[in-house]
N, C-alpha and C positions, 0 to 999 in steps of 0.2 A: 504493500500500500504506500502511496505517495501523498504527503500532506503539503498543501501550498503554504507559502509564507503568510504570516498574519498581516492583516490590514491595519495601518496606522493612520492617525490624523495627518492630513496633508498629502496622503497618497493619491494617485490618479486611478480613476475607474473608467474603463472603456465601455461604451454602450454600443451594441450591435444588434441587428435584427436577424434572427435565424429562422423565425416562423413567419408571422405577418409583419409588414412594416408599420411604423407609427404614422398616423394620418397626416399630421402637420407639425411644424415646429412649435406652434402655440399649444398644441395638445400635450406636449412633453415639457413645456416650460416650468410648470409647477413641480413636476417630479424632479427635474434637474436642480431646482432651487432647494428641495429637500436634501439632496446629496451635498450641495454646497454648504447648507446650514449645519450638516453633520460634520463638516470639516474636510470634505474630500474635493479634489479637483476632478473634472469630468471631461472626457474627450469622446466625440461621437464618430461612429463609422461613416463612411461615405454614402452608404445605402440605407441608413436608418429610416429615411422617409419614403423609400420606394425602390423597387427593382424593375428590371426589364420585364416586359410582358412575355418574352420568350423564356420558357421554364428552364432551359439549359443555361442560358445567360444569367437568369436570376440566381441559380445555384452557385454559379461562378462568382457573382457579385457578393453573395452572402459569405462564401468561403474566403474571398479576398479580404473582406472586413474582419472576419474572425481571425484569420492567420496573421493579419497585420497587427491586431491588438495582442495576439498571443506572443509575437516576437518583439513588440515594442518594449524596450527596457523600462520606460517610465510608467507603463501600465501595470498595476499590481493586482487588479481584479477586473473581471469581465461580467457585466450584468446584461442579460438579454433584454431587448427593448419591450417585447410583448410575447404573449402566446399566440394562439390562433390555429394555424395549420401549416403543413408542408415541411416541417423540420426533418421528418423521416427521409426526405429526398437528399439530405446532405450527408448522411452517415458514411457512405462509401467515398466521400470526397474529403474527409477530414485527414489532415496530416497528423496521425496519432504519435508518430515519433517526435514531431515538433512539440506536441503537448507534453510528452515525457521530458523533453529538454527544457521546457518553459512552464513548469507547473504553477498555475495561477489559480486564485479563487475564481470559480465560475458559478454564477447564480442564475437560475431560471425557474420556470413554472409552467404547468399545464402541458402544452404541446412541446415545450422545450425539454420535457422528460426524455424524449428520444436521444437528444445529444448528451444530456447529463448522464444517462445510463451507458450510452455507447462509449463515452470517454472513460467512465469508471471501469467498464468491462475491459476495454482495450489497453488502458494504461495503469489502472490501479489508483488514479488520482481521485481524492475525495472531492465530490461535487455537491452543490447545495440546492435543495429544493426550497426556493424562497421567492420573495417578491421580484417581479420584473419592474423595469423602469417606468414604462408608460402606465398611467392610471393607478397602479398599485401603490407606489411610493407616496403619492400625495393623498391617499385615502386611508392610510394605516395609522394605528394608534401609537402612543408613546411606548406602550408595552411591547409592541412589535419592533420598534426601532431599537429599544434597549437590548432586546434579545438578538436582533440582527447584528448590531455592533459587537455584542459580547461573543457570539459564536464565531465571528470572522476575525476577531482581534485578540482573543484570549487563548494562549497556547497551553491550556491546562483543562482537565475535565470539568464540564459544567455541572455535573452532578444531577440531582433530581430536577426535572423540568417543572417550572411553575406555570400552571395553566390557568386560563380565565374560565373556560368551560369545565363542567364536571365530567370527568371521564366516566364512560359507561362500560360495564364489564359484560362481554358477550360470552366468554368462556374463562373460567378461573385457571390460574396457573402462574408459573414463574419461568422466564426464559432469558438467556443471554445470547447475543449474536450481533453481527454487523447489520446496520440499517441499510436497506435497499428498497427503492420504490419511487413513487411519483404519481402521475395520472394513470388511472386504471386502464383505460382503453389504449394508451400508448404502450404500457407494459404488455398488454395483450397482443399488440401488433408485433412485438419483438420476439414472441415465442417461436422457437424453431430457427431463428436467425443467428448469425455470428455475433450479434450484439445483445443477445439474451444473457442476463446475469447468471452466474453460478449460484443457485439458491440454497445450497447445502448449509444448514445452520444459520441462515439469515433471518432477520426480522423484517418481514414485508410490510411497508407502509404504503397506503394508497388513499386517493380521494377521487371524486368525480363530480360532475356539474351538469344539471339539466338533462339527465339521462334517464330514459324510461327504466323502471325496475327490471323489466324483462331483459334488457340489454346488460344491466349489471349482473343479473343472474347468469346470463350466457357467458360473460367474460370470466366470472369466477368458476363456472363449470369447465370452461376450456383450461383454466389453470389447474383445476382438479384432474382433468383427463390427461394433461401434459405431465403430471407427476410433480408439479411444483409444491403442492401441499404435503407430499411425502417427504419433502426436504427441509422446509422452513421450520424455524424454531418458534416463531410467534408472528402475530399480525397486529398492526395498528391501523385503524381506519380513521380518516379525518372527518370533516364536516361534508356531508353529501348534499350540498345545496341544490334544491330544485329537482332532486331525483325522485320521481314518482311515476305512477302509471298515467301517461299523458295521451294515449290513443283514445280519441273520442268516438270512434266508429263502434257502434254497439256490437257488431259481430266479431270484433277483435278484442273486446274487453275481456279481462279475466273474470271468470265467475267467482273466483276466490282471490281476494287482494291480500298479499303478504307484505308485512312490514319489512323494512330494510334489515332489521335485526334477524327476522325469521329467514330471509333469503341468505344472509351470511351464515347463519347456523346450519341451514339446509345444505349449502354448497360445501361446507367444511365438516359435514357429518362424518363420524368415524375417526376423526382426528382429535388429539388431546392438547394441541398447542394453545397457549393463552391468546385471547383476543380482546383488545381494548377498542372502543370507538369513541367518537366525538372529541378527538384531540384537535387543538387549535391550528388546523391548516386546511386549506380548501379555497374554493372560489367565493368571491363576494364577501370576504370577511374583513373586519377592521383589526381584530386581534389575531395575529398570525405568527406561528413559530417557523423559523427557518430550520430545515432538517437536513443533516449531512448524509449523503450516500457513502457508506464504507466505514462508518465509525461504530465502535463497539457500544452496545447499549444493553440495559437490563430492563425488562418489563415485569412487574410484580403486581398482580391484581389483588393479592391479599393486603399489600401495603398501599394499593392504589397509586403506584408510582411508575414513572418512566424515567430512567437515569442514563445520562450519557457518561460512559465509563472512561472515555479518553477524549483528548482534544481533537478538534477538526482541523486545526492549523498548527504550524510550528513557529 
């Protein structure tokens, strides 16, 4: 495992678009102000606000920005501008050897899961599932920023996570392992590819947004059939904002409506690993925890605790 260097006040953060572009400079201005107010310098990629309409050229533009930030000596961290779609198209274009030579803090969310996990898998670099630059930064709470700065700048274990929401216990137990996860459908799309994580002994964390419960169930069922649940040590579920049965056509409605908890229990039936839900991460939240891929953690439902057992940075 590779840990990036800690982020310090006065350091430069690079912003690049790896999924969807940011609409306008005005839409990003408040978010950049937040980073400046936190004490950081900011530099933007050349294609933050838009790419070519040609998909091949768009991938080349995204990669040019990413690799430029990766090799720029003054840039200490990279935050993706936004989520959206299409990050999966970049995975076979990343220079992973350059990532290993230039290990930096890399933060992203939602569709950015593809790149965060691919980098972790191919290089062993700890990556961070946290706020993107556009919209997220200017809408988050002081609680979120304190934790964001702490996990990126403190080269020692953070210990028990302090949460704003009450953790829900879906299955009792205690487990220790490396955290790996992100957006559920992105994780699902990596199954069977060269970019799928090694799940043995891992604690899987995931969240989803505005997704019908039937699709959540199918994604978890695919993980089950792929043998992922045979390997993981535990599971942490974030806030599943807007996830419900949304099909209004009567002949497609389920005769029985299952809660999200019932779906998770059903798809993990026969397994004994502990499961927490309602942790502070997910779409549309003000209070949000940045979660590191690759860091050792302990989950203990009896103590109602999630503990980071090692630092995410050095």
